[in-house]
gemmi code that builds the backbone of each chain (N, CA, C; Angstrom):
import gemmi

chains = {
    "A": [
        ("MET", (60.448, 135.527, 96.929), (61.266, 134.365, 96.583), (61.241, 134.180, 95.068)),
        ("GLU", (62.414, 133.959, 94.513), (62.489, 133.706, 93.079), (63.275, 132.436, 92.813)),
        ("LEU", (62.886, 131.756, 91.754), (63.613, 130.550, 91.348), (64.115, 130.719, 89.923)),
        ("LYS", (65.369, 130.352, 89.734), (65.895, 130.328, 88.377), (66.367, 128.893, 88.135)),
        ("ILE", (65.804, 128.280, 87.124), (66.110, 126.864, 86.916), (66.821, 126.658, 85.590)),
        ("SER", (67.949, 125.970, 85.645), (68.657, 125.617, 84.417), (69.045, 124.141, 84.490)),
        ("THR", (69.592, 123.650, 83.412), (69.960, 122.238, 83.403), (71.457, 122.082, 83.181)),
        ("GLU", (72.074, 121.286, 84.020), (73.512, 120.993, 83.910), (73.633, 119.483, 83.834)),
        ("ASN", (74.083, 118.980, 82.697), (74.021, 117.537, 82.444), (72.572, 117.105, 82.623)),
        ("ASP", (72.293, 116.147, 83.490), (70.864, 115.823, 83.692), (70.374, 116.305, 85.060)),
        ("ILE", (71.101, 117.274, 85.603), (70.735, 117.804, 86.924), (70.062, 119.171, 86.768)),
        ("ARG", (68.949, 119.358, 87.485), (68.302, 120.676, 87.501), (69.054, 121.537, 88.521)),
        ("TYR", (69.549, 122.658, 88.027), (70.269, 123.584, 88.895), (69.297, 124.697, 89.271)),
        ("VAL", (68.927, 124.744, 90.544), (67.869, 125.643, 91.000), (68.466, 126.756, 91.865)),
        ("GLU", (68.424, 127.978, 91.347), (68.932, 129.109, 92.127), (67.767, 129.781, 92.844)),
        ("VAL", (67.811, 129.720, 94.172), (66.749, 130.297, 94.989), (67.234, 131.641, 95.524)),
        ("SER", (66.345, 132.623, 95.540), (66.733, 133.864, 96.210), (65.587, 134.373, 97.066)),
        ("GLY", (65.951, 134.972, 98.197), (64.950, 135.544, 99.097), (64.945, 134.891, 100.461)),
        ("ARG", (63.938, 135.240, 101.228), (63.779, 134.700, 102.582), (62.918, 133.454, 102.531)),
        ("LEU", (63.369, 132.387, 103.166), (62.553, 131.176, 103.204), (61.855, 131.093, 104.563)),
        ("ASP", (60.837, 131.930, 104.727), (60.091, 131.929, 105.981), (58.741, 131.232, 105.789)),
        ("ALA", (57.915, 131.283, 106.832), (56.663, 130.514, 106.816), (55.697, 130.982, 105.730)),
        ("VAL", (55.786, 132.247, 105.336), (54.882, 132.740, 104.295), (55.353, 132.284, 102.910)),
        ("ILE", (56.647, 132.271, 102.729), (57.221, 132.074, 101.398), (57.511, 130.602, 101.074)),
        ("SER", (57.819, 129.811, 102.089), (58.306, 128.448, 101.837), (57.287, 127.546, 101.155)),
        ("ALA", (55.998, 127.803, 101.389), (54.976, 126.964, 100.755), (55.077, 127.080, 99.232)),
        ("GLY", (55.308, 128.301, 98.753), (55.453, 128.530, 97.316), (56.669, 127.820, 96.753)),
        ("LEU", (57.748, 127.825, 97.531), (58.967, 127.126, 97.113), (58.697, 125.633, 96.980)),
        ("GLN", (58.029, 125.098, 98.002), (57.739, 123.660, 97.983), (56.895, 123.284, 96.756)),
        ("ASP", (55.879, 124.102, 96.457), (55.029, 123.828, 95.294), (55.836, 123.796, 94.005)),
        ("LYS", (56.731, 124.782, 93.854), (57.496, 124.865, 92.609), (58.477, 123.696, 92.473)),
        ("LEU", (59.095, 123.314, 93.600), (60.026, 122.173, 93.530), (59.257, 120.869, 93.300)),
        ("MET", (58.081, 120.762, 93.887), (57.249, 119.568, 93.678), (56.839, 119.454, 92.202)),
        ("ASP", (56.578, 120.611, 91.572), (56.244, 120.608, 90.141), (57.378, 119.986, 89.329)),
        ("LEU", (58.608, 120.323, 89.708), (59.775, 119.757, 89.015), (59.800, 118.235, 89.170)),
        ("VAL", (59.577, 117.794, 90.416), (59.614, 116.353, 90.690), (58.509, 115.645, 89.906)),
        ("GLN", (57.313, 116.254, 89.927), (56.170, 115.674, 89.196), (56.489, 115.534, 87.710)),
        ("ALA", (57.249, 116.509, 87.194), (57.606, 116.495, 85.772), (58.751, 115.516, 85.490)),
        ("GLY", (59.169, 114.795, 86.521), (60.172, 113.763, 86.334), (61.612, 114.191, 86.602)),
        ("HIS", (61.782, 115.441, 87.043), (63.145, 115.916, 87.333), (63.487, 115.640, 88.788)),
        ("LYS", (64.179, 114.547, 89.006), (64.403, 114.118, 90.388), (65.853, 114.271, 90.837)),
        ("LYS", (66.637, 114.948, 90.014), (68.003, 115.259, 90.437), (68.122, 116.774, 90.491)),
        ("MET", (68.378, 117.287, 91.691), (68.369, 118.733, 91.870), (69.570, 119.198, 92.672)),
        ("LEU", (70.170, 120.280, 92.203), (71.170, 120.976, 93.008), (70.609, 122.362, 93.281)),
        ("VAL", (70.405, 122.664, 94.564), (69.811, 123.941, 94.941), (70.909, 124.902, 95.391)),
        ("CYS", (71.049, 125.991, 94.654), (72.058, 126.997, 95.015), (71.446, 127.966, 96.019)),
        ("MET", (72.069, 128.056, 97.207), (71.513, 128.854, 98.306), (72.234, 130.190, 98.477)),
        ("ASP", (73.054, 130.521, 97.515), (73.874, 131.734, 97.571), (73.063, 132.998, 97.906)),
        ("GLN", (71.858, 133.093, 97.347), (71.035, 134.300, 97.533), (69.936, 134.122, 98.585)),
        ("VAL", (70.092, 133.107, 99.421), (69.125, 132.902, 100.507), (69.778, 133.360, 101.806)),
        ("GLU", (69.278, 134.469, 102.343), (69.927, 135.014, 103.540), (69.268, 134.546, 104.824)),
        ("TYR", (68.103, 133.882, 104.672), (67.352, 133.493, 105.863), (66.531, 132.251, 105.588)),
        ("ILE", (66.498, 131.347, 106.569), (65.613, 130.173, 106.462), (65.094, 129.836, 107.853)),
        ("SER", (63.827, 129.450, 107.925), (63.270, 128.973, 109.194), (62.884, 127.512, 109.010)),
        ("SER", (62.280, 126.925, 110.040), (61.929, 125.498, 109.946), (60.954, 125.241, 108.795)),
        ("SER", (60.215, 126.268, 108.396), (59.276, 126.088, 107.284), (60.021, 125.777, 105.983)),
        ("GLY", (61.160, 126.430, 105.784), (61.985, 126.163, 104.613), (62.571, 124.761, 104.664)),
        ("LEU", (63.016, 124.365, 105.860), (63.564, 123.016, 106.022), (62.500, 121.971, 105.718)),
        ("ARG", (61.280, 122.221, 106.224), (60.188, 121.273, 105.984), (59.876, 121.154, 104.503)),
        ("ALA", (59.942, 122.277, 103.796), (59.682, 122.259, 102.353), (60.706, 121.360, 101.652)),
        ("PHE", (61.974, 121.542, 101.973), (63.022, 120.720, 101.349), (62.877, 119.245, 101.717)),
        ("LEU", (62.521, 119.002, 102.985), (62.366, 117.621, 103.435), (61.214, 116.938, 102.683)),
        ("ALA", (60.113, 117.669, 102.513), (58.961, 117.111, 101.799), (59.333, 116.782, 100.350)),
        ("VAL", (60.090, 117.674, 99.727), (60.509, 117.442, 98.338), (61.450, 116.238, 98.274)),
        ("ALA", (62.360, 116.159, 99.225), (63.327, 115.046, 99.238), (62.614, 113.709, 99.410)),
        ("LYS", (61.583, 113.705, 100.233), (60.829, 112.462, 100.435), (60.111, 112.054, 99.153)),
        ("LYS", (59.630, 113.041, 98.439), (58.954, 112.796, 97.164), (59.959, 112.243, 96.133)),
        ("VAL", (61.138, 112.782, 96.141), (62.187, 112.330, 95.217), (62.569, 110.880, 95.527)),
        ("GLY", (62.641, 110.569, 96.809), (62.971, 109.209, 97.239), (64.324, 108.745, 96.737)),
        ("HIS", (64.404, 107.456, 96.385), (65.694, 106.900, 95.980), (65.952, 107.045, 94.482)),
        ("ASP", (64.995, 107.656, 93.772), (65.153, 107.794, 92.322), (66.073, 108.949, 91.936)),
        ("GLY", (66.398, 109.784, 92.896), (67.212, 110.947, 92.566), (67.831, 111.534, 93.813)),
        ("PHE", (68.012, 112.846, 93.808), (68.591, 113.492, 94.984), (68.258, 114.975, 94.972)),
        ("ILE", (68.381, 115.573, 96.143), (68.363, 117.020, 96.249), (69.593, 117.415, 97.073)),
        ("ARG", (70.464, 118.157, 96.418), (71.709, 118.603, 97.052), (71.695, 120.118, 97.157)),
        ("PHE", (72.607, 120.638, 97.974), (72.684, 122.091, 98.156), (74.110, 122.576, 97.958)),
        ("CYS", (74.227, 123.812, 97.480), (75.558, 124.417, 97.412), (75.501, 125.902, 97.769)),
        ("CYS", (76.688, 126.447, 98.063), (76.881, 127.892, 98.254), (76.024, 128.488, 99.370)),
        ("MET", (75.955, 127.794, 100.497), (75.130, 128.288, 101.606), (75.796, 129.405, 102.380)),
        ("GLN", (75.013, 130.392, 102.766), (75.516, 131.432, 103.669), (75.614, 130.849, 105.085)),
        ("PRO", (76.531, 131.397, 105.916), (76.815, 130.796, 107.233), (75.583, 130.606, 108.136)),
        ("GLY", (74.702, 131.605, 108.198), (73.527, 131.500, 109.060), (72.608, 130.360, 108.636)),
        ("VAL", (72.413, 130.247, 107.327), (71.556, 129.195, 106.776), (72.186, 127.822, 107.050)),
        ("LYS", (73.506, 127.767, 106.894), (74.226, 126.514, 107.134), (74.075, 126.084, 108.597)),
        ("GLU", (74.105, 127.060, 109.495), (73.963, 126.749, 110.917), (72.589, 126.136, 111.202)),
        ("VAL", (71.553, 126.680, 110.568), (70.202, 126.139, 110.756), (70.136, 124.692, 110.255)),
        ("PHE", (70.757, 124.424, 109.113), (70.820, 123.048, 108.595), (71.541, 122.132, 109.588)),
        ("THR", (72.631, 122.635, 110.149), (73.439, 121.811, 111.055), (72.682, 121.515, 112.352)),
        ("ILE", (72.110, 122.560, 112.962), (71.382, 122.364, 114.226), (70.253, 121.353, 114.031)),
        ("SER", (69.646, 121.370, 112.854), (68.507, 120.497, 112.585), (68.923, 119.098, 112.145)),
        ("GLY", (70.229, 118.894, 111.991), (70.709, 117.589, 111.545), (70.522, 117.369, 110.050)),
        ("PHE", (70.166, 118.406, 109.312), (69.954, 118.261, 107.870), (71.267, 118.076, 107.117)),
        ("ASN", (72.371, 118.433, 107.759), (73.671, 118.237, 107.110), (74.023, 116.756, 106.994)),
        ("SER", (73.340, 115.909, 107.795), (73.642, 114.476, 107.691), (72.715, 113.762, 106.706)),
        ("ILE", (71.625, 114.403, 106.305), (70.737, 113.728, 105.337), (70.825, 114.325, 103.935)),
        ("PHE", (71.423, 115.521, 103.842), (71.567, 116.149, 102.529), (73.038, 116.374, 102.200)),
        ("GLY", (73.367, 116.271, 100.925), (74.700, 116.645, 100.488), (74.775, 118.172, 100.430)),
        ("ILE", (75.733, 118.729, 101.162), (75.900, 120.195, 101.171), (77.322, 120.497, 100.693)),
        ("TYR", (77.415, 121.274, 99.621), (78.715, 121.509, 98.979), (79.026, 123.004, 98.953)),
        ("ASP", (80.318, 123.301, 98.981), (80.734, 124.705, 99.001), (80.497, 125.376, 97.652)),
        ("THR", (80.747, 124.653, 96.573), (80.642, 125.272, 95.248), (79.665, 124.510, 94.354)),
        ("LYS", (79.249, 125.187, 93.310), (78.351, 124.589, 92.320), (79.000, 123.350, 91.690)),
        ("GLU", (80.292, 123.476, 91.348), (80.995, 122.384, 90.670), (81.024, 121.129, 91.536)),
        ("GLU", (81.328, 121.333, 92.834), (81.347, 120.182, 93.744), (79.956, 119.576, 93.874)),
        ("GLY", (78.966, 120.439, 93.917), (77.583, 119.969, 94.043), (77.145, 119.148, 92.839)),
        ("LEU", (77.551, 119.576, 91.653), (77.197, 118.842, 90.441), (77.916, 117.491, 90.401)),
        ("ALA", (79.170, 117.499, 90.861), (79.957, 116.260, 90.856), (79.434, 115.272, 91.898)),
        ("GLY", (78.969, 115.804, 93.035), (78.385, 114.964, 94.090), (79.375, 114.213, 94.922)),
    ],
    "B": [
        ("MET", (65.027, 154.332, 125.056), (64.105, 153.294, 125.523), (64.739, 151.922, 125.324)),
        ("SER", (64.657, 151.092, 126.348), (65.326, 149.796, 126.215), (64.350, 148.666, 125.938)),
        ("LYS", (63.049, 148.952, 126.047), (62.065, 147.884, 125.858), (61.281, 148.130, 124.571)),
        ("TYR", (61.233, 147.116, 123.730), (60.521, 147.228, 122.465), (59.336, 146.266, 122.484)),
        ("ALA", (58.202, 146.745, 122.031), (57.016, 145.887, 122.071), (56.221, 145.989, 120.781)),
        ("ILE", (55.577, 144.891, 120.431), (54.674, 144.896, 119.279), (53.516, 143.937, 119.562)),
        ("THR", (52.348, 144.327, 119.104), (51.190, 143.444, 119.209), (50.821, 142.972, 117.805)),
        ("LEU", (50.794, 141.668, 117.630), (50.486, 141.084, 116.325), (49.160, 140.338, 116.399)),
        ("HIS", (48.469, 140.264, 115.287), (47.257, 139.454, 115.237), (47.644, 138.024, 114.857)),
        ("ASN", (46.752, 137.099, 115.132), (47.061, 135.687, 114.856), (46.803, 135.340, 113.403)),
        ("ARG", (47.497, 136.038, 112.522), (47.427, 135.755, 111.085), (48.854, 135.648, 110.582)),
        ("ILE", (49.113, 134.680, 109.725), (50.488, 134.407, 109.290), (51.093, 135.596, 108.542)),
        ("GLU", (50.254, 136.383, 107.888), (50.761, 137.551, 107.152), (51.452, 138.555, 108.080)),
        ("GLU", (51.150, 138.480, 109.361), (51.762, 139.394, 110.324), (53.271, 139.162, 110.475)),
        ("LEU", (53.723, 138.081, 109.903), (55.158, 137.781, 109.919), (55.975, 138.944, 109.347)),
        ("ARG", (55.422, 139.627, 108.358), (56.122, 140.779, 107.763), (56.357, 141.871, 108.804)),
        ("ARG", (55.312, 142.148, 109.600), (55.442, 143.188, 110.638), (56.422, 142.746, 111.718)),
        ("LEU", (56.405, 141.460, 112.027), (57.345, 140.928, 113.017), (58.784, 141.112, 112.524)),
        ("GLU", (58.977, 140.815, 111.258), (60.314, 140.947, 110.658), (60.790, 142.413, 110.728)),
        ("GLU", (59.914, 143.343, 110.392), (60.263, 144.767, 110.459), (60.606, 145.189, 111.881)),
        ("PHE", (59.826, 144.685, 112.822), (60.048, 144.996, 114.235), (61.431, 144.519, 114.685)),
        ("VAL", (61.773, 143.290, 114.322), (63.078, 142.726, 114.705), (64.213, 143.513, 114.029)),
        ("ASN", (64.042, 143.809, 112.742), (65.069, 144.568, 112.018), (65.328, 145.922, 112.674)),
        ("GLU", (64.252, 146.584, 113.046), (64.358, 147.892, 113.683), (65.100, 147.792, 115.011)),
        ("PHE", (64.747, 146.784, 115.784), (65.379, 146.592, 117.089), (66.886, 146.357, 116.938)),
        ("VAL", (67.247, 145.473, 116.031), (68.660, 145.120, 115.855), (69.465, 146.325, 115.346)),
        ("LEU", (68.828, 147.095, 114.458), (69.478, 148.290, 113.916), (69.683, 149.332, 115.012)),
        ("GLU", (68.631, 149.560, 115.749), (68.641, 150.551, 116.843), (69.696, 150.209, 117.886)),
        ("LYS", (69.789, 148.921, 118.209), (70.714, 148.473, 119.256), (72.111, 148.203, 118.695)),
        ("ARG", (72.268, 148.365, 117.399), (73.541, 148.097, 116.733), (74.082, 146.701, 117.046)),
        ("LEU", (73.209, 145.736, 116.977), (73.625, 144.355, 117.232), (74.177, 143.752, 115.950)),
        ("PRO", (75.081, 142.777, 116.069), (75.633, 142.157, 114.859), (74.582, 141.372, 114.065)),
        ("ASP", (74.886, 141.147, 112.791), (73.956, 140.498, 111.873), (73.496, 139.117, 112.327)),
        ("CYS", (74.374, 138.398, 113.027), (73.989, 137.051, 113.450), (72.807, 137.120, 114.417)),
        ("ASN", (72.738, 138.195, 115.216), (71.597, 138.358, 116.112), (70.316, 138.609, 115.333)),
        ("LEU", (70.443, 139.306, 114.211), (69.279, 139.576, 113.362), (68.682, 138.257, 112.870)),
        ("PHE", (69.533, 137.403, 112.360), (69.091, 136.091, 111.852), (68.435, 135.287, 112.982)),
        ("GLU", (69.146, 135.182, 114.102), (68.663, 134.344, 115.202), (67.357, 134.862, 115.799)),
        ("LEU", (67.289, 136.172, 115.986), (66.072, 136.752, 116.566), (64.881, 136.553, 115.636)),
        ("ASN", (65.104, 136.797, 114.353), (64.044, 136.580, 113.379), (63.569, 135.132, 113.401)),
        ("LEU", (64.544, 134.230, 113.442), (64.230, 132.804, 113.402), (63.436, 132.383, 114.637)),
        ("VAL", (63.958, 132.731, 115.804), (63.322, 132.313, 117.053), (61.909, 132.880, 117.159)),
        ("LEU", (61.766, 134.169, 116.839), (60.436, 134.778, 116.952), (59.479, 134.249, 115.889)),
        ("GLU", (60.003, 133.976, 114.697), (59.127, 133.384, 113.674), (58.606, 132.022, 114.127)),
        ("GLU", (59.501, 131.202, 114.664), (59.094, 129.851, 115.071), (58.012, 129.907, 116.156)),
        ("ILE", (58.214, 130.789, 117.120), (57.249, 130.881, 118.223), (55.930, 131.474, 117.722)),
        ("PHE", (56.043, 132.524, 116.921), (54.845, 133.181, 116.398), (54.019, 132.232, 115.521)),
        ("THR", (54.668, 131.535, 114.613), (53.909, 130.654, 113.707), (53.280, 129.484, 114.481)),
        ("ASN", (53.987, 129.004, 115.494), (53.433, 127.952, 116.345), (52.121, 128.402, 116.984)),
        ("ILE", (52.119, 129.631, 117.484), (50.918, 130.182, 118.123), (49.808, 130.341, 117.077)),
        ("VAL", (50.164, 130.923, 115.929), (49.153, 131.172, 114.892), (48.512, 129.855, 114.427)),
        ("PHE", (49.343, 128.827, 114.235), (48.813, 127.574, 113.682), (48.113, 126.682, 114.712)),
        ("TYR", (48.551, 126.740, 115.972), (48.065, 125.741, 116.926), (47.348, 126.261, 118.165)),
        ("ALA", (47.472, 127.550, 118.485), (46.976, 127.998, 119.795), (45.476, 128.271, 119.830)),
        ("PHE", (44.896, 128.557, 118.669), (43.488, 128.986, 118.675), (42.628, 128.091, 117.791)),
        ("LYS", (41.492, 127.707, 118.347), (40.576, 126.867, 117.573), (39.259, 127.593, 117.294)),
        ("ASP", (39.108, 128.818, 117.797), (37.804, 129.482, 117.736), (37.587, 130.329, 116.476)),
        ("GLY", (38.631, 130.435, 115.639), (38.487, 131.225, 114.422), (38.384, 132.727, 114.657)),
        ("GLU", (38.566, 133.150, 115.893), (38.473, 134.574, 116.233), (39.839, 135.239, 116.124)),
        ("ALA", (39.814, 136.586, 116.113), (41.074, 137.338, 116.124), (41.629, 137.412, 117.543)),
        ("HIS", (42.917, 137.193, 117.653), (43.580, 137.279, 118.959), (44.849, 138.104, 118.818)),
        ("ASP", (45.269, 138.660, 119.950), (46.519, 139.422, 119.965), (47.660, 138.572, 120.515)),
        ("ILE", (48.820, 138.762, 119.927), (50.045, 138.126, 120.422), (51.008, 139.263, 120.743)),
        ("LEU", (51.415, 139.331, 121.980), (52.243, 140.449, 122.432), (53.703, 140.002, 122.559)),
        ("ILE", (54.577, 140.725, 121.878), (56.003, 140.377, 121.924), (56.796, 141.570, 122.441)),
        ("THR", (57.647, 141.333, 123.419), (58.544, 142.410, 123.872), (59.986, 141.906, 123.857)),
        ("ILE", (60.881, 142.796, 123.528), (62.316, 142.494, 123.602), (62.961, 143.591, 124.438)),
        ("GLU", (63.782, 143.154, 125.344), (64.435, 144.110, 126.217), (65.908, 143.750, 126.315)),
        ("GLN", (66.751, 144.764, 126.211), (68.178, 144.503, 126.385), (68.551, 144.763, 127.835)),
        ("GLN", (69.067, 143.731, 128.478), (69.487, 143.863, 129.876), (70.969, 143.532, 129.956)),
        ("ASP", (71.780, 144.534, 130.173), (73.230, 144.355, 130.199), (73.668, 143.585, 128.963)),
        ("SER", (74.161, 142.360, 129.176), (74.695, 141.624, 128.027), (73.767, 140.501, 127.588)),
        ("ALA", (72.474, 140.731, 127.732), (71.528, 139.704, 127.300), (70.278, 140.345, 126.722)),
        ("LEU", (69.624, 139.583, 125.852), (68.322, 140.006, 125.345), (67.271, 139.158, 126.036)),
        ("CYS", (66.261, 139.847, 126.548), (65.175, 139.135, 127.196), (63.922, 139.294, 126.331)),
        ("ILE", (63.395, 138.170, 125.868), (62.251, 138.180, 124.955), (61.059, 137.568, 125.677)),
        ("ARG", (59.922, 138.218, 125.495), (58.708, 137.706, 126.141), (57.596, 137.640, 125.099)),
        ("VAL", (56.944, 136.481, 125.032), (55.847, 136.305, 124.075), (54.606, 135.877, 124.862)),
        ("GLU", (53.531, 136.600, 124.648), (52.327, 136.371, 125.437), (51.127, 136.184, 124.513)),
        ("ASP", (50.310, 135.157, 124.782), (49.090, 134.955, 123.997), (48.006, 134.359, 124.882)),
        ("ASP", (46.757, 134.441, 124.412), (45.661, 133.889, 125.211), (45.093, 132.624, 124.559)),
        ("GLY", (45.974, 131.851, 123.972), (45.572, 130.596, 123.338), (45.561, 129.433, 124.319)),
        ("MET", (45.396, 128.233, 123.764), (45.399, 127.040, 124.606), (46.745, 126.885, 125.303)),
        ("PRO", (46.734, 126.304, 126.507), (48.001, 126.127, 127.210), (48.976, 125.309, 126.358)),
        ("PHE", (50.177, 125.833, 126.190), (51.199, 125.064, 125.472), (52.573, 125.413, 126.031)),
        ("ASP", (53.224, 124.401, 126.565), (54.546, 124.603, 127.159), (55.599, 123.969, 126.246)),
        ("PRO", (56.280, 124.785, 125.437), (57.261, 124.213, 124.494), (58.471, 123.609, 125.197)),
        ("THR", (58.676, 123.980, 126.467), (59.837, 123.417, 127.170), (59.590, 121.955, 127.523)),
        ("LEU", (58.328, 121.522, 127.450), (58.011, 120.131, 127.791), (58.093, 119.205, 126.599)),
        ("ARG", (58.254, 119.795, 125.428), (58.228, 118.958, 124.224), (59.444, 118.029, 124.190)),
        ("GLU", (59.176, 116.752, 124.385), (60.223, 115.745, 124.388), (59.784, 114.588, 123.494)),
        ("PRO", (60.675, 113.848, 122.932), (62.091, 114.173, 122.814), (62.322, 115.165, 121.682)),
        ("PRO", (63.514, 115.731, 121.604), (63.817, 116.606, 120.474), (63.737, 115.825, 119.163)),
        ("PRO", (63.627, 116.505, 118.053), (63.469, 115.799, 116.784), (64.585, 114.780, 116.553)),
        ("ASP", (64.242, 113.798, 115.773), (65.139, 112.687, 115.502), (66.229, 113.122, 114.530)),
        ("ILE", (67.107, 113.990, 114.994), (68.046, 114.602, 114.061), (69.107, 113.636, 113.529)),
        ("ASP", (69.164, 112.422, 114.091), (70.158, 111.478, 113.572), (69.541, 110.447, 112.623)),
        ("LYS", (68.240, 110.512, 112.460), (67.585, 109.506, 111.623), (67.781, 109.792, 110.140)),
        ("PRO", (67.723, 108.727, 109.319), (67.838, 108.956, 107.870), (66.614, 109.693, 107.345)),
        ("LEU", (66.763, 110.201, 106.135), (65.742, 111.045, 105.511), (64.337, 110.450, 105.581)),
        ("GLU", (64.198, 109.183, 105.240), (62.868, 108.575, 105.130), (62.144, 108.589, 106.467)),
        ("GLU", (62.922, 108.558, 107.560), (62.298, 108.451, 108.874), (62.173, 109.802, 109.570)),
        ("ARG", (62.677, 110.845, 108.899), (62.608, 112.150, 109.552), (61.185, 112.657, 109.597)),
        ("ASP", (60.813, 113.153, 110.767), (59.478, 113.697, 110.946), (59.504, 115.166, 110.557)),
        ("ILE", (58.348, 115.634, 110.082), (58.283, 116.996, 109.602), (58.076, 117.996, 110.741)),
        ("GLY", (57.543, 117.545, 111.864), (57.240, 118.474, 112.961), (58.348, 118.615, 113.987)),
        ("GLY", (58.176, 119.587, 114.878), (59.069, 119.713, 116.033), (60.368, 120.439, 115.793)),
        ("LEU", (60.662, 120.724, 114.535), (61.947, 121.366, 114.235), (62.044, 122.791, 114.777)),
        ("GLY", (60.936, 123.516, 114.704), (60.944, 124.917, 115.130), (61.348, 125.064, 116.589)),
        ("ILE", (60.707, 124.287, 117.437), (61.003, 124.346, 118.869), (62.446, 123.900, 119.136)),
        ("HIS", (62.864, 122.902, 118.391), (64.247, 122.420, 118.508), (65.235, 123.555, 118.210)),
        ("LEU", (64.966, 124.319, 117.175), (65.832, 125.447, 116.823), (65.827, 126.501, 117.932)),
        ("VAL", (64.654, 126.807, 118.436), (64.534, 127.815, 119.504), (65.370, 127.405, 120.713)),
        ("ARG", (65.235, 126.149, 121.118), (65.957, 125.700, 122.311), (67.463, 125.692, 122.090)),
        ("ASN", (67.870, 125.499, 120.855), (69.308, 125.480, 120.575), (69.916, 126.867, 120.485)),
        ("LEU", (69.119, 127.837, 120.085), (69.666, 129.176, 119.860), (69.536, 130.076, 121.086)),
        ("MET", (68.667, 129.726, 122.006), (68.478, 130.542, 123.207), (69.149, 129.881, 124.408)),
        ("GLN", (69.641, 130.691, 125.314), (70.280, 130.116, 126.497), (69.248, 129.675, 127.529)),
        ("GLU", (68.131, 130.370, 127.545), (67.086, 129.999, 128.502), (65.727, 130.108, 127.838)),
        ("VAL", (64.880, 129.101, 128.068), (63.499, 129.161, 127.590), (62.628, 128.743, 128.767)),
        ("SER", (61.742, 129.634, 129.205), (60.870, 129.234, 130.310), (59.427, 129.616, 130.015)),
        ("TYR", (58.541, 128.809, 130.562), (57.113, 128.964, 130.276), (56.332, 129.039, 131.572)),
        ("ARG", (55.312, 129.897, 131.552), (54.340, 129.825, 132.639), (52.952, 130.197, 132.119)),
        ("ARG", (51.957, 129.686, 132.805), (50.566, 129.990, 132.465), (50.052, 130.937, 133.537)),
        ("GLU", (49.576, 132.086, 133.103), (49.012, 133.058, 134.053), (47.569, 133.309, 133.659)),
        ("GLY", (46.649, 132.801, 134.429), (45.233, 132.931, 134.080), (44.980, 132.233, 132.765)),
        ("ASP", (44.476, 132.979, 131.772), (44.223, 132.343, 130.474), (45.329, 132.665, 129.477)),
        ("ARG", (46.515, 133.015, 129.987), (47.583, 133.447, 129.088), (48.820, 132.554, 129.156)),
        ("ASN", (49.403, 132.305, 127.981), (50.710, 131.645, 127.896), (51.784, 132.727, 127.928)),
        ("ILE", (52.774, 132.557, 128.766), (53.869, 133.525, 128.794), (55.192, 132.775, 128.631)),
        ("LEU", (55.831, 133.078, 127.519), (57.088, 132.412, 127.203), (58.208, 133.438, 127.317)),
        ("THR", (59.242, 133.085, 128.069), (60.356, 134.006, 128.247), (61.626, 133.354, 127.735)),
        ("LEU", (62.372, 134.111, 126.945), (63.605, 133.572, 126.362), (64.761, 134.512, 126.646)),
        ("ILE", (65.915, 133.942, 126.919), (67.101, 134.753, 127.157), (68.166, 134.392, 126.121)),
        ("ARG", (68.709, 135.427, 125.499), (69.816, 135.238, 124.563), (70.969, 136.079, 125.048)),
        ("LYS", (72.072, 135.420, 125.417), (73.250, 136.173, 125.854), (73.930, 136.801, 124.659)),
        ("LEU", (74.442, 137.998, 124.855), (75.099, 138.690, 123.739), (76.620, 138.548, 123.837)),
    ],
}
model = gemmi.Model(1)
for chain_id, residues in chains.items():
    chain = gemmi.Chain(chain_id)
    for i, (resn, *xyz) in enumerate(residues, 1):
        res = gemmi.Residue()
        res.name, res.seqid = resn, gemmi.SeqId(i, " ")
        for name, pos in zip(("N", "CA", "C"), xyz):
            atom = gemmi.Atom()
            atom.name, atom.element = name, gemmi.Element(name[0])
            atom.pos, atom.b_iso = gemmi.Position(*pos), 0.0
            res.add_atom(atom)
        chain.add_residue(res)
    model.add_chain(chain)
structure = gemmi.Structure()
structure.add_model(model)
structure.setup_entities()
């Protein structure tokens, strides 16, 4: 799993790549929590290079979102169909903003 | 050969071997990519559940997984000698309509398994949990 982080306006644009399975997701959660701890509570996560996610990945995002609370947001863009289906089955599409493109995600 | 089997140890690192096993099966059977994702997901959820919750003795245990293609369905069987656990009894399903603050972190894995498989059945045989899943192709 790799993270590439840049800043767009005051939003952290986080490009994730790799498999978000039970072995890898803990590392993702730690890195995103570091961002939140550093005060960056507005995040757009680009899922373009994530071909797989299990409940462990969902739990990582949920934990980060809870930490962010009402002070910011965590949004997603560019999801592959399989990953999107996992979000939908889990009801995560109703608690997270999911956008087709980076531009839409930044606009919110 | 139509039946594929692998024995994994109850360590989370074994997920890599499970992934290779599933990839090989899907490639061999020439199944579409969506089956690769779903099979990986379902088996990961069941495997990690067993690794994290089935054993309290700190000892090494085997988890036996078989996949068999029967006509237009995949029949998956997962066997372990951990504590009795029937995932089909887990009620209610996660609170998928609740707002973020009230969402619980647990239960999602089983919820995904039940949604992606057409049949999930459990039985206890002696000291073994036997979980059988059917995925129509």
